[in-house]
N, C-alpha and C positions, 0 to 999 in steps of 0.2 A: 344469599344473605337475607334478601327480602322475604324469601319463603319462610326462613326461621323466625324472623320478626313477626310475620303474620300468624304463625302458629302460637308464639308466645302471647300475642295480643288476644287470641281466641281463648287461650287457657286462663289468662288474667280476667278477661271479661266474664267467663263462665264462673270463675271463683267468686268474683265480686257479686254477681247476681244471686249465686247460691247462698252466700252469707247474708245478703240483704233479705232474701225471702225467708231464711231461717230466723232472722231476728224479728220478723214481723209476725211469726207464729207465737201463740200464747204458750207459756211454760206449763200449762196444765190442760188436762182433758176434762171439760166441764161434765161430760157424760159420766166419767169415772168418779169425779168429785161428788156428784149428786147421788151416786150409788151408796156412798158411805153412810151407814145408819148412825144417827146420834144415840148416845146412851140415854137411859131413862132419866138420869139426873140432868143431862144437858138439853133434852128435847124442849122443856118449857122456855129455855133461853131463845131457841130458834123460833118457836111459835110466837113469842113476844116480839122478836125482831121483825117478823113478817107483817106485823100489824101496823107498822109505820109507813106502809106504802112506798118502800124503798126497794128497788131491785137489787139482786146480788151484785156487789161492786166488783167488776172484773178488772178494771184498769183506771189509770189516772183521769182519763177523759170523762168517765162516768162520775167520778167524784166531783170534777169541775162542773159538770152539768147540774148536779144537785146544789152546788154552791151558788151557781148563777140563778137558780130557781128560788134561792132563799130557803132551801130545805135543810142545808147543812150550815152550821155556825162555828166560827173559830173558837177553840178553847185556848184561853190565854195561858202563858207559861207559868203563871202562878195566880192564886186567888186566896181567899181567906181559908186557912187550914190545909191547903194543898199546893204542891209544885208539880210541874210536868217535866220529867227527865227528857234528855235529848232522844228524839224518836227516830230510829234508823229504819224500822220496819212497819211503821204505822203513821197515821196522819192526824193532826190535831183538829179534827172536825167531828161534830156530833149533831144529831137532830136536836131541835130546841128543847124537848122535854128531858133528854139525856144530859144536855149541857147544864140545864138549871138544876137537875137532880144532883149532878156531881158537885155543883156549887153549894147546894144545901147540905150534902154529906160533909163537905169540907168545913163549912161554917159550924155545923153541929159538933164535929170532931174538935175544932179549935176551942169551942166553948167548953166541951167536956174535959179537955186536957189543958185548959188555961193557956192557949196560944201555940200549941205544937202543930206541926204540919206532917202530912203523909205525902208519899210520892206516887204519882200516876205513871205507870211504866209502859202502857200501851193503850192506843185508842182505836181509831178506825183503820181497818186494813182492806186492801183489795185482794183478789185472788192472786194477782201478780206479786203483791207484797208477801203473801203467804209462801209463795214459791221461793222467794229470796230468803225468807226467814227459815224455811225448812232446810236450806243448805247449811245453815249454821246451828240449827236447833231441830233435831229429829223429832222432838215432842210436839212441834207445831202441827196443828190440825190438818189431817189429810182430806177431810170433808169440808162442808160448809161451816163457817164459824159465825157466831153472832156479831163478831167484829166486822163482818162483811156487809152489815146493814146500817152502820152508823149510830147504834144505840148501846154499845158496850164499851167498857174500859177496864183496865187492870190496875189494881192498887197494890203496891208492894207492901208486904208486912215485915220486911227486914230493913226498910229504909225510911227513917223518920228524921225530920229536920235536916234533910239532905245528907244524912250519915248512914252508910251501909253497916248495920250492926244489929244483931238480935236484940230486941227490946220487948220482952214479954208484956210489960205494963202497957206500952203503947199499942201492941198487937191486940190485946184484950179490949182496950178502949175502942180501937177501930172496928173490931168485929161487933162490939156492942152497938155501935152506931149503925152498922150495916144491918144487923138483926132488927133494929128499930124500923128501918125503912122496908125491910123484907116483910115484917109482920104487918106493916101498914099497907101491903099490897103494891108497893111502888117499884120494887126491884126483886131480882133473883140474884143470888151470889153463890159462888163455889170457891172453896179454899183449895187452890192448886198447890200441891206440895212440891212438885218438881220445879215450878216456876217461882215459888215463894211469893205468890200474889193471890189476891182475891179477884176472881173474875166476876165483874158486876154487869148485869144486863138490866136496863131500865124498861119497865113495862108501860104500855100505853093505857094507863089507868084513867 
């Protein structure tokens, strides 16, 4: 009987440590992630991101490190002209210039539309966040994303005033504001059809 109990204990112990070591491994291969070449349209976003002296965010501890250093700032759930939806796969932190630019975009949109609001659907993501997102959304980036540096955010163009509904008038007004900041050299933006959002990257102007 003791012999069987000893064998069971060994099996359980081996299983426990195997699971523990597996959980500690990252869900991505950084070497493979770095091999993915960005498109010509997306490359300026990555180049702009690298200019903020933030390393690729791999996990939560790195995000916390930049918060502690005062490099990342909390994005409030709402501000003039915008609301942040519940974030399941990203974090409400941005570098200072990105945060202030988001607030300026929101303020200008509110002024242009007489008080309407747009919805921010995604903000800063770690590589681990991207792994989780990819499990539910195969369109999530396989390579490095500008979200991984804390200076990008997504704005939905199908959700205004907290309502999920196509609103061509508000969509045009939002893109007009984004184009104003893009022409001023402050941001890059891409209209993502599959995600129904504008991907916005703030430049270190």
